[in-house]
KEDOLO-884635 format. One record per residue (C-alpha): residue in one letter; x, y, z. Coordinates in pm, whole numbers, plus 50000, padded with zeros to 5 digits. Each point is the difference from the previous one (the first is absolute). Example, Ala and Ser with C-alpha at 12.3 -4.5 7.8 and 13.67 -1.06 7.14 Angstrom:
2
A512304955050780
S501375034449934
REM end
This chain:
221
M461313978880368
K497774970750092
L500984985650336
I498974972350238
L500945003250367
L500634967750188
G500924994250362
P498624985150320
P497395018250210
G501735028150186
A502845003249747
G499105036349932
K498494995549653
G497335026250063
T502495025850123
Q502304994949703
A497084999449755
V499035035350110
R503555011949926
L500074982449662
V496655015549906
K501445034650063
H503344992449832
Y498644985149678
G496625017249982
I498164966849965
P497104986650211
Q500134972850264
I497394973649922
S498794981250305
T497784970749911
G497985005250318
D499375036449913
I498984993849639
L497744971150100
R498175022250249
K499785028049742
A498574976549735
V497434987050249
K499035035250108
E499625011949640
G497974969349910
T502014990449693
E499254966649838
L503114984250155
G499445018650327
T496504985550027
L501384965349932
A502755004850262
K497425011850255
K498114967149973
Y503124981050107
M500925025350271
D496484999750147
S500084962350029
G503405000850168
E501784984049706
L503245011249838
V499515019549678
P501204977249714
D503275009449831
E498315005749664
V497715026350153
V502915017650173
I502024999249676
G497075015549815
I499745028150254
I503765006149978
R499685002049622
E497275026250033
R502245020050233
I503244999649799
V498355013349683
E499035032050182
P501915031749894
D502095003150318
C501634966349924
E501345011749664
K503555003450137
G499724968550211
Y498814988250340
I501014981650317
L498124967850082
D499784995250377
G498384968650142
F499764981749669
P501044974649889
R500144978950317
T500354965749838
I501634984349694
A496544994549846
Q499225037250037
A503385009349849
E499354977749699
A496525014849955
L501445035250022
D502674991749740
A497394986149764
M497755030550039
L502855024549941
A501224980249698
K496565003849840
M500385037650054
D503484998849839
T501695011950319
A501904985050293
I501415006650347
D503395017649993
H501344992250347
V499074979950309
V501485014450320
N500264975950292
I500585017050336
A501724973150205
V499625000550380
R500744972450253
D497034985250188
E501355010850339
E500325035949882
I496404998949870
V498774986850336
K501895027650184
R498545026849773
L496404988650012
T499674988650360
G501305033950112
R497175019249835
R497445016850224
T496795017549898
C497935025750187
S496654984550089
N498405034349975
C501435019049700
G501864972249819
A503455016750011
G502894975849957
Y503154995350208
H502814975050046
I501554989250329
L503515001649848
F499945024649712
D497215025150068
T499235000350371
P497345022150163
K501065025550261
E498204979850267
E500024962149976
G496654986149890
V498435034349947
C499325017549668
D501805033449960
K497175014049788
C496894992550202
G501054982450319
G498324967649894
K501214965550099
L502514983449767
I499234964049911
Q501564971949799
R497684989049721
D499334962849966
D501664999049658
D503205014550155
K500364971750251
E502914976149948
E497904968849943
T498005017349726
I503105014749836
R501804966549989
A496914984049846
R499935027049732
L503714995049934
K499454962549960
V497305006149740
Y502285024949823
R502904975549988
Q497754972649862
Q497955019849747
T501845031649901
E503724993850049
P500104976049700
L499415031049783
I503625010050068
A501294970349800
Y497245004549740
Y501035035749919
E503714992850035
K499704974949716
K498415027449789
G502885023750076
L497665025250165
L500944995750367
R501775028150187
M501004989850354
V500175028150257
P500944996450369
G497105013350208
E501875006050325
G501325035050068
N498425034349992
M497355009149744
E502325022649799
E502664972949967
I497434974749883
F498505024349749
D503475008149862
A500664962649966
I496744995949806
L500915028149760
K503434985049947
A498454965849932
L497755016849742
G503015015049825
E500325034050162
D502625015650222
F498985018350317
D499435032449808
G497484983649769
K502364997949702
S500204969149786
V502924976750068
REM end
């Protein structure tokens, strides 16, 4: 099962990826993680990526694609994998398709977790982080016992800059411009599986399994 997870920032892709990893026994491949790993290990592509990263430039798509290729030929990807954070643009999707075609393989499903912008803003602006121990809370869904105070260490809870509404709306604008066109791209290929991303985590996960051809007990449908 080779999957791509799509959805706006705050849609819950990371949370659902963890569940899919456990359910299917396949790894989650985060482009950020594998880039950092390649740089740390000093691979040929990692060294090349580091040059761009050190100069503050974006790592070119062809370098990222090469690092993804190195990752998906590892033994733990034999049964499949979940791509999280890539592709982000049509150009990246086309490059990924070309690379996989050369390997005589292809993506099986693309799951898009759809969430309204206002729901995303509500989710992300409500996050609070302990300035001391880093514990996370939410002013609506996971409140501390005492407002503004961490339950674990008594530290002050703060709102990170990237959780402020102005920043979130800017990120959503970039997503709508660059990444949302992938929905139509994969729909044309017959790979798109649309899943509503509003509701509790169990309901969303069940909807994903159903979209992938399983009932709620994990049986094929």
